[in-house]
N, C-alpha and C positions, 0 to 999 in steps of 0.2 A: 702247956706249950703255946696255947692261944694267947695267953697274957704276955708271955715273953715275945711272941711274934708281933703283937700290937705295940709293945714297948719299943722293939727294934724299929718298927715302921715309923713311929713317932719321932724317934731319934734321927732316922735317916732323912726325914723331910727337911728341906732347907728352911732357914728362918725367914727368908725374903718372901717365900710363897705364903707362909702363915700370916705375915704382916699384910700382904695384899688382900687375903681373904677377910681379915679383920676389918680392913678399910672398906671393903664392899658391904660388910654387914652394918657398918656405921651410917650408911646412907639413910636419911630420914624418909619415911613413907607415911602418907596420910592414913588414918585409921580406916580399915575396910578396903584398902587398895593393895594389900599384900598379895604377892604372886602365889597362886595355889597350883600345886603340881598336877593334881588329877581331880576328876569329878567327885570321887568318893570323899576327898578332903573338903571340897566345897559343900557337899551335902551334910557333912559332919559338923562343920563350923558355922554354916549359915543359919540365920533365924528366919525361917519361912512361915510367917503367920501375919495376919492383919492385926495391927496394934490399935487399941482403943484410942480415939482422938476426938476432940470437940470441934475440930476444924471441918467445915463443910467443903466437900469436893467441888471445885469450880470448873466450869466448862467454858472455854474461850470460843464464843460463836461470832466474834466480831468480823471474821473473814469467811463466814458461811455465805453461800450465794443467795441472792434474790430475797424472797419473803421469809427465809429462815434466819436472816442476819440478826444477831443480838436477840434471839428468841429466848435465851436464858434470863433476860431482863423482864419478860412478860410476867404478869400476875398469874399465879398458878391457882386454878380452881380445884383441879384434881389431876393426879398423874396416872390413875388407874384406867386403862382401856385395853381392848383386845386388838393388837395390830393385825391388819389383813394384808395378804400378799397380792394386793391389787394396786394399780396406779404406779407411778414412778416419779422420781425427782425430775423437775423440768429440764435439767441439763442432760439427764440420762435417757430421755425418751428415744424410741426408735425413730430413725430419720424421717419416715413418712409422717408420724405424729408430730415430730419436732417442727417440720415445715408447716404443717396445717395448723399449728398452734403457736405461730411466731409473728414477728414484725421486723421490718427493715428500717433502720434510720438512714434514709437515702439523701444524698446530696443531689437535689434536683438540678438538672442542667438548664441552661437558658434556651428559650424558644418554644419547646413543646409545652402544652398545658398540663396541669396536674392530672387530669383525667386520662390524657394520652399516656403519660408515664405509668400510671397505675394499670392501664390496660396492657401495656407492653410487659410489665412484670408478671401479670396474670398469665400471659401467653408464654413467657420464658419459663416460669416455674411449673406450668401446666396444673394450675389449681382452679378450684371452682369459683372462689370469691376473693376480691381484694377491695380495700377501702383506704382512704387517707385521712390525715388528722386536720385538714383545713386547706382550702384551695390557695394556691400561689398563682399569681398572674404569669403568663408565658415568659416574660423577660426576667422575672425574679428567680433567684437561685437560693439554695440552702436547704435547711432541715425540713424534710417531708417524711412523716412517719407513715409507712405503708403497712397496713394490717392484712394478714393472710388468713383466709377461711375462718377458723373459730375466733381468731383475734379481732375480726370485724365487729364483734359484739361490744368492743371497747371504743369503737370509733366515735360515738357521740360524746363520751366523757373526754376524749382527747381533743375533739373539735372545740369544746368549750373551755379548754385549759388556756392559761396565759401564754403569750408569745414574746420573743425578743428579736429585734431587728437591728441591722447596721445599714444606714442609708447615706448615699452621696447626694448632696443638694447643690443647686447653683442659684445665687441671688442675681437679679437683673441689673443691679448697680451696686457700687461699693458702700461699705458701712464704716463709720468713723473708727470704732473700736471693736475688737473681738469680744469684749465683755458684753456688748449689746446683743450679740448673737446668743451668748450664754443666757443672758437675762430673758431673751425672747423664748428660748427653749423652756426655761423655768416657768414662764407664764402658761405654756401649753402642757401643763400637768393637771391631773384630776379629771373630772367629768367634762367632756367636750362634745359640742354639737358637730356632727360630721355628715356630709352628703357624699355618697359614693362618686368617684370621678367618672367622667364620660367614657373612659376606656374600659371600665369594669362592666361585665355582663350581668349587672344587678339592677333592680328597680331603684331609681335615684330618689330615695326617700330619706328625709332628715331623721337621724338617729343619734343616740347618746352613747359614747364609748369612753372608757376610763384609761388614762395614761398614768401608770404607776410611777415611773421614773424615767429620766432621760439625761444624757451626758454628751457634751460636745467633745469629740475625740481630736479633731484637727480642723484648722481653717486656713485657707490660702487667700491673703489679701489681694494679690495680683489678679488672680482668676475669679475671685468672688465665689469660690467653691469651698465646701466643708463636708465633714463626715460626722455623723452623730449616732449614738446608740440609744435605743428606746425599749422599755419594757411596758407592754400594754395588754389590754383585754383582747380576747378573741374577737375578730371582726372589725378591728381598727384599720383605717386606711392611712398608710404612711405618706402616700402621694398627696392626700388632702392635708395632712399635717405639714408637709413642706410648703404647700401653697399658703396655709395659715401663718407659718413662720415668716414668709415674705410679706404678708399683710401686716403682721405685728411690727415688723421692722420698717414698714413703709416703703419698701423698694420692690416688692414682688419677688417670687421665687418659684422654683420647680424642682422635682425629684429627677435625678439622672440615673441612679442605680440603687438596687435594693437587694439585701441578702438576709434571710431568716437564720439566726444563730441558735435559737432555742424554741422548741415546741413542747409544751408541757414540762416534763422533767427530763426530756432527752435534748441534749445540746450537740453542737458540732464536734465537741471534744469526746463524746461518748460513742466511739467506734462508728463514725459516719462512713458510709460506703457509696461508691458510684455505680452507675448502670453497668459499666464494664466489669466491675467486681461481681455483680449478680450473674452476668453472662458467663464469666469464667468459672464461677463456682458451680453453676448448673452443667457446664460442659465437662468439668472434671468428674462430677458425680455420674453423669450419663455414660461417658466414654471410658473412664478409668475406675469407676466405683469408689472414688475418693471423696468422702463426705466432710473432710476437715474444713475446707474453705466454706462450704455451704453452712456449716454450723457456726462459722465465724461471722458470716454475712447476716444470717438470720438469728434473731435473739428470741428467747421464750417470752410469751405475752406477759408473764409475771413481772418482767422488767418495767412495764408501764405502771405497775401498781405498788411500787416500792414506797411511794410517798403516802399511801393510805394507812390508816390505823388497822390493826389486824385482830381477828378472833380465830383461834385454832380449834377445829372441831374434831370429835372422835371419828374414827374410820367407819363405825357402824351407822353414823347419822349423815354421812356424805351423800349417799344416793337419794335419801329422803329430801334433802335440800335441792338436789338436782331436779326432783319431781315437783318442787314448789312448796314443800312443807315449811312451816314457820320455824324460825331459828330459836329453839328453846334453850334455857339455861342448863338443863341436865346434860345436853350434848356438847357443852363447851369445856375444853381442856384448859386453855390459857387465853388471856385477853390483855390488851395493851392499856397503858396509862393514858389519860387525857381524852377518852372517848366522850363526846357530848351528844345530846339529843339531836336527832335529825341530821347527824353527820354521815357522810358517805364513807363506809368502811369496806374492807375486803375479808371474805370468809376463806380460810386456808385449811388444807389438810395437814396431817402430821409430816408429810413428805415435802411440803412447801408448794403444793399445787393450788392455784386459785379456783375456788368452787363457784363463788358468785360475788357480785357487788350488792351491798345491802345498805339500808338506812337504819341507823341506830335508834332503838326505842328505849334503851337504858344507858345511863352513864356508867363510868367505871366504878364509882362509889356504890351505885345501886346494885351492880353485879356482885360486888364484894359482900353486900349485906343480904342478898336474897338467895334462896335455894330453888326457886322455880319461877316461871314467867317467860314472856316473849322478849328476847334480847334485841332482835332486829327483824325488819321485813325486807324481803328480797326485792332488789331493783332490777338486776339482770343476771341470769344464770350463765356462767361461762363454761363450766365443765359439761361434757357430753353425758347423757343419762346412761346408767348401767356400766359406767367405768368401774364402780365399786358395786358389790352385791346388795340386794334389797335386804335390809335388816329391821324394817319396821314391823309392828304387830307381834313382836316376840317378848315384850315386857310383861310385868305382872298385871298391869291395868288392862292391856290389850287382850291378854289371855282370859282374864275374868270377863271382859266384854264379849268375847267369842262364846264363852260358856253361857252367858245370859241370853245371847241371841239364839243359841242352840236350844235352850230350855224354854224359849218363848217369852222371857221376861223383858226383852227388848225386841223391837221390830227388826226386819231384815236389814235395815239401814243403820242399825245401832241406836235408834232414837227411842226415848221412853214411851211406854204405853201404860195401860191400867194395871199391869202385873209387875211393873218395875218396883223393886224394893226402895224404901226411903234412904237407906244407907248409901245406895249407889247414887241417888240424886244429889245427896249432900256432899259426897266425897269426890264425885267425878266432875272434872272441869273440861268442857268441850271447847278447845281453842279454835275450832273452825267457825264458831259463832261469836258475834260481837257481844251478846248478852248471855252470861252464864246463869243458869237457874240457881236460886238460893235454896229453894225447897221444892217439894213435889207439885205445888200449885202452879208453878210457872211453866207448865208443859207447852202452852200455846206459843211461847216465845221461840221455841226451837223445834216445834212439830212441823209436820209436812203441810198441814192445812193453812188457809189464809187467816191472818189475824183479824178478828172482828173489832169494829170500832165501838168503843164504849161511849156513854153519854158525854163525858168530859171531852173525849177525843173529838166527838162529832161537833160539839160547840166550838172547839178550838180550830178545827180544820174545815168548817163549812165555807169560809171565805176562799180558802185555797182551792177547795174542790170546785166551787162555783166558777172561780176565775179560770181554772183549768178547763171546765166544761165550755165556758164561753169561747175560750181560745180554740178549742176543737171545732165548735160550731162555725166559728168565723173561717177557719181553714177549709171546712167542708163546703161552705157557701162560695168561697173563692174558687175552689176547684170546679164546682157546679157551673158558676158563671163563665169560667174559662172554657169548659166543655160546650156550653150553649153558644158562646161566641164563635168558637171554632166550627161548630155544626152549622151556625147561621152563615158563616163565610162560605162554607162548602156548598150549602143550598143555593146561595146567591150566584156563586160561580157556575153551578150546574144550570141554573135558570138562564144565565147569560149565554152559556154555551148552547143550550137548547134553542134559545131565541135566535142566535146567529145561524144555527143550522136550518131552521124552518124558513126564515125570511131572507135567505141569501139571494134568491132570484128576484124578489120584490125590491130589495134595496138597489140592485144593479139597474133595474128598469127606471126607478126614481131618479137615479144619478144621470142616466142618459137623457131623461126628460128635462132635467134642470139645465144640462149643457145645451140642449137644443134651444130652450127658452132664452138663454143668455146670448146665443148666437143670433137668434131672431131679433132681439132687442138692439144688439150692436149694429146689425145691418139697417134696421129701421132708423136709428139715430144718424 
């Protein structure tokens, strides 16, 4: 019956409907995009497994923020470390920490001095410390980087960074061609002698400053006025440069207006804000608990270090660096290409936080070829201590050292004594000392006692010691003479005072007698 029923059903279906269904089926679909009716069908037909491939998984970090940008291009020393749930990404800090570890790229208004502006911001944001990236004269406007609290540790490096200005100048009389003004600006490039102008509150001492580049933007023949852009060293005086331009052209000149367009790596295009923005942001946060504008106005201090070469450290070694430990190669995870000796670099955590500024003691090539040694010495620690937990003294060498101290084979400070085994002296390198012992004989170099002079040392250093002794004797003699002189002055004054006190009556009588004698003589004449 079922077969007959199916046959009847097939016969009764109109031919048009069948054609439409066939047409629908003929629509081409890409492989893997077929419509699946239910989850069971998907699980039955899908191939859920990792397929073997030679291709390396690429991570696009070109849009990652601040110090983690393009971190996948850094040289990998090791990828093995224990991540710790401490610290946070600079952009995700709590608002209190965000403010105290940030800076403002401020558009300084005309008339108030830089110090006044910085003091106002300190009062508005209610913070402990503020600093700026380099003084601007009261009438000068433009880019002034204001560092807040912890970011003030970067102030010195920002003050010495290069600057860019746009200046309006006026010549005292006309020039034949505009090309002459351009030529005059070209002459004022390179190292120049400058004396601070009278208006500046600085000692007027002759100094050398470098002008890297300059460009004439516009010049008006009728009014003898022009605008030029200049990139120069920190501490250059553009007012003096305008006077020098007038001297070079032989007509005299002066500066009318000045604006700083870049300070370090921050320019007026990088989210510059005004004093009103700072006031509004603080008002919104205090009264409406809205921190979005405050986060837009203040930027993390890591934004000032984007131009530095980076070294990424393990989480376990972060706090040791904060306490002043040497930056050793075993604690390094990644390092950047192009690091040179004595170059200023930035030490970074795995979350992108700046730990410290440091001076490189190894090049990139040396780091690639070594497995131990000091990578860099700390210049300025930026991160607060104990942000990460203490993790030093837990390694195999440190544990062995503790055992030797406990058994009396090292003294209580961890320094060798007569019971110290030779294996320890040969294998252990004390990085806290400049001279490491090669064998057990060199204990005096790092012991607690004073180093005795040998015969050779004595012969070499006698002249230096004698010179030092003579210098000390001379100083002592000078001090003694000074004391004697002062004491002599005091005694003389005392004597004079005493004399005045005793002979007060006698001197008055003598004066009266002299007056009488004069009168008598005058009358006799």
